[in-house]
C-alpha positions in Angstrom: 138.2 94.2 119.5 134.5 93.6 118.0 133.9 97.4 117.3 137.1 97.6 115.3 135.8 94.2 113.7 133.0 95.9 112.7 134.3 98.8 111.2 136.4 96.7 109.2 134.2 94.4 107.4 132.4 98.0 106.9 135.8 99.3 105.2 135.8 96.6 103.3 132.1 96.1 101.8 132.6 99.7 100.8 135.8 99.1 98.7 134.1 96.1 97.6 130.9 97.9 96.1 133.6 100.4 94.5 135.6 98.1 92.7 132.6 96.2 91.5 131.3 99.3 90.6 134.2 100.4 88.6 135.0 96.9 86.8 131.3 97.1 86.1 132.0 100.3 84.3 134.7 98.8 82.8 133.0 95.9 81.2 130.9 98.0 79.3 131.9 98.7 75.7 131.0 101.4 73.6 127.7 102.1 72.5 127.1 101.6 69.0 124.6 102.7 66.4 121.7 99.9 66.4 119.8 101.7 63.4 120.6 101.4 60.0 120.7 105.2 58.4 122.6 108.5 59.4 123.5 109.6 62.9 123.3 113.4 64.0 123.0 115.8 67.0 120.7 117.6 68.5 122.1 120.1 70.8 119.7 121.1 73.4 120.2 123.5 76.5 123.8 122.4 76.2 123.0 118.8 76.0 124.4 116.9 72.9 121.7 114.4 72.3 122.0 111.8 68.9 119.5 110.7 66.7 119.3 108.5 63.4 117.7 109.7 60.2 116.7 107.3 57.4 114.9 106.9 54.5 114.2 109.4 51.7 113.9 113.0 52.8 110.6 113.8 50.3 109.0 111.3 52.3 106.6 112.6 55.0 108.7 113.1 58.7 108.2 110.6 61.4 109.7 110.6 65.3 110.0 107.4 67.0 110.3 108.5 71.3 111.5 105.0 72.8 110.3 104.3 76.3 111.6 104.9 79.8 113.5 102.4 81.6 117.0 101.5 82.6 118.9 100.6 79.9 116.7 102.4 76.9 117.3 103.8 73.2 116.3 103.8 70.1 117.0 100.5 69.6 113.7 99.4 71.0 112.7 100.3 67.0 115.0 98.6 65.3 112.5 95.8 64.2 110.6 98.5 62.3 113.1 101.6 61.3 113.8 99.4 57.8 110.7 98.8 57.1 109.1 102.5 57.9 112.0 104.6 56.1 110.7 102.8 53.3 107.9 105.4 52.5 108.6 108.1 55.7 111.7 110.0 56.7 112.2 108.7 60.1 113.5 110.3 63.1 114.9 107.9 66.3 115.7 109.7 68.8 117.7 109.2 72.0 116.1 111.4 74.9 118.6 113.3 77.1 120.1 111.2 79.6 119.8 107.9 77.8 122.0 105.7 75.6 123.9 107.6 73.0 122.6 111.0 73.8 124.9 113.1 77.2 123.1 112.0 80.6 124.1 114.9 82.7 123.1 114.7 86.6 120.2 116.5 86.3 116.7 115.9 88.3 115.0 114.7 85.3 111.3 115.7 84.9 108.3 115.1 82.4 108.3 118.9 82.0 112.0 119.0 80.6 111.3 115.6 78.3 107.8 117.6 77.0 110.0 120.5 76.0 113.1 118.9 74.4 109.7 116.7 72.2 108.7 120.1 70.9 112.1 121.3 71.0 113.4 118.5 68.9 110.3 118.5 66.4 109.9 122.2 65.8 113.4 122.3 65.3 114.2 118.9 63.1 111.5 117.6 62.0 108.2 118.9 59.7 105.0 118.1 61.4 106.0 114.4 62.0 103.6 111.1 62.7 105.2 110.6 66.3 105.4 107.1 67.9 106.1 106.9 71.1 106.3 104.2 73.7 105.0 103.8 77.4 105.6 107.0 79.8 107.3 108.6 76.8 103.9 108.9 75.4 102.6 111.2 77.7 105.8 113.5 77.0 104.8 113.7 73.2 101.1 114.3 74.5 102.4 117.3 76.2 104.6 118.4 73.6 101.4 118.5 71.3 99.8 121.5 72.8 102.4 123.6 71.2 103.9 121.3 68.2 102.6 120.8 64.6 102.0 116.9 64.5 100.2 114.9 62.0 99.4 112.3 64.0 100.5 110.2 67.2 100.2 106.7 67.3 101.1 106.3 71.1 102.2 102.5 72.5 100.7 101.6 76.2 100.8 105.0 76.7 100.5 105.6 80.7 100.9 108.4 82.9 100.7 106.6 86.3 103.8 104.2 87.3 104.3 104.9 91.2 103.7 107.3 94.1 106.7 109.8 94.3 109.3 109.3 96.4 112.1 111.5 95.9 113.9 110.1 98.4 114.7 107.1 95.9 116.3 109.4 93.5 118.4 110.9 95.8 119.5 107.3 97.6 120.0 106.0 93.3 122.1 109.4 92.5 124.5 108.9 96.2 127.9 108.3 94.5 128.6 104.6 96.3 125.1 103.1 97.5 123.6 104.6 95.1 125.7 102.9 91.9 126.0 100.0 93.5 121.8 99.5 94.0 121.6 100.9 90.3 124.0 98.1 88.8 121.5 95.8 91.0 118.5 97.1 88.9 120.5 97.4 85.4 122.2 93.9 85.8 121.4 91.9 83.1 119.2 89.3 84.8 117.5 92.2 85.9 117.2 93.4 81.8 116.5 90.2 81.0 113.9 89.9 83.7 112.0 92.9 82.0 111.6 92.3 78.7 110.6 88.4 79.8 107.9 89.8 82.3 106.3 93.1 80.7 108.4 93.0 77.5 107.6 90.4 75.3 104.8 88.1 75.5 107.0 84.8 74.5 110.7 85.4 76.0 112.1 83.1 73.2 111.6 86.2 71.0 114.1 88.2 73.5 117.3 88.3 71.7 120.8 88.6 73.4 122.0 90.7 72.0 119.0 93.0 72.9 119.7 92.5 76.7 123.6 92.9 76.0 122.6 96.3 73.8 120.4 97.4 77.1 122.9 96.4 79.5 125.9 98.3 77.9 123.6 101.8 77.3 122.6 101.4 81.2 126.2 101.3 82.2 127.3 104.4 80.3 129.0 107.2 82.6 126.1 108.9 84.1 123.3 106.1 83.4 121.5 106.3 86.2 120.7 110.0 86.9 117.4 109.5 84.7 116.4 105.7 85.5 116.3 107.2 89.1 114.1 110.0 88.5 111.8 107.8 87.0 112.0 105.3 90.0 110.9 107.8 92.1 108.1 108.5 90.0 109.0 112.1 89.1 108.6 111.6 85.3 104.8 111.3 85.8 103.6 114.0 84.0 101.1 116.5 86.6 98.0 116.0 84.2 95.3 113.3 83.5 96.2 111.8 80.3 92.5 111.1 79.8 91.4 114.4 79.6 94.3 115.5 78.1 93.8 113.1 74.9 90.4 114.4 74.7 91.2 117.6 74.4 93.8 117.2 72.3 92.9 118.0 68.7 96.1 115.9 66.9 94.2 112.6 65.4 95.8 110.2 68.2 95.8 106.1 68.1 96.5 103.9 70.9 98.4 100.9 70.0 98.1 98.3 73.2 99.5 94.5 73.6 96.6 92.6 74.5 98.5 90.2 77.2 100.6 93.5 78.8 100.5 93.5 82.6 102.8 96.4 83.4 100.2 98.8 81.8 97.3 96.6 80.7 95.2 96.3 78.3 92.1 97.9 80.2 93.7 101.2 80.9 94.2 101.3 77.1 89.8 100.9 76.9 89.2 103.6 79.7 91.6 106.0 77.8 90.1 105.2 74.2 86.4 105.6 75.8 87.3 109.0 77.6 89.2 110.6 75.0 86.7 108.5 71.7 90.3 107.3 70.1 90.6 104.1 68.3 92.1 101.4 70.0 94.3 99.0 67.5 95.3 95.7 70.0 98.2 93.4 69.3 97.8 89.8 70.1 100.2 87.7 71.5 102.1 90.7 72.6 102.6 92.7 75.8 104.5 96.2 76.4 106.5 96.3 73.5 104.2 95.0 70.5 106.3 97.1 67.9 109.3 95.4 68.8 107.6 91.6 69.3 105.6 91.6 66.4 107.3 94.6 64.1 105.3 92.9 60.7 102.2 93.1 62.6 102.6 96.2 63.9 103.5 97.8 60.6 100.3 96.0 58.9 98.2 98.2 61.1 100.2 101.0 60.5 99.8 100.8 57.4 95.7 100.7 58.0 96.2 103.9 60.0 98.2 106.1 57.9 96.4 106.1 54.8 99.3 107.8 53.0 101.4 105.3 53.8 102.1 102.6 51.2 104.0 99.3 53.3 105.4 96.9 52.2 105.0 94.1 54.8 106.4 90.5 54.9 104.5 89.1 57.6 
């Protein structure tokens, strides 16, 4: 009798998880393009990826590459796209596995993303200035060896997120248990916690619409596969970021939020010293200074990129 009760409880828990996962999937709305401009697609190795183009085609090209986290998307650059498009031909891409791009059940890797950035930039843009956030900065650095970039602007780049835990990727990719665990990690409270703790210095700046968009992005079909690789630490590059930056011929500027904790400012200072790079520090900011202080971020860009003539509204 007792064994039957345990079995019944286990089946009930599994059934509840299945129903809960299904209802969450049903609650996620279609993901709208959050950026001003024209949406286009780029088919890469059978994966249809989505990007938005804004600005005058006669202006210099600029490529925006969002960071890596559950719910990540080009929405990260929504506060600055319009200002940048006044002076640049802006391309904001959703990486494979995220947002409005396809999310096939691949084993995602740093090399895959580096190769995607390389191919996208070579085929779609013309010697762009590249702005990349967090871990995506390493994908851009890897691509820079074989790609003509005008300049790199790396926001809190990091090459070390966690020790490799392949078992965690396997767990998160499991049909029932993995989906349930992922839904907890990508819940609205978890997303809000990320923005409050690591994204923004002032949590009052976190907009409910931003959390909702990230939640919708995190609950599209197949959305857990790329974050599963990230959580397992297998998106970290195989090279030392400081060494690679020092050898890079492309002019590069680092931008850091002074109060960043996830990738602290001391890491930025170490990278800047090791590679002899300029380091721009934005006060009252953490991991997403470009989202929290868009006017200040664009103001710094105007000083770093003399070809631009920005119209800031600080």
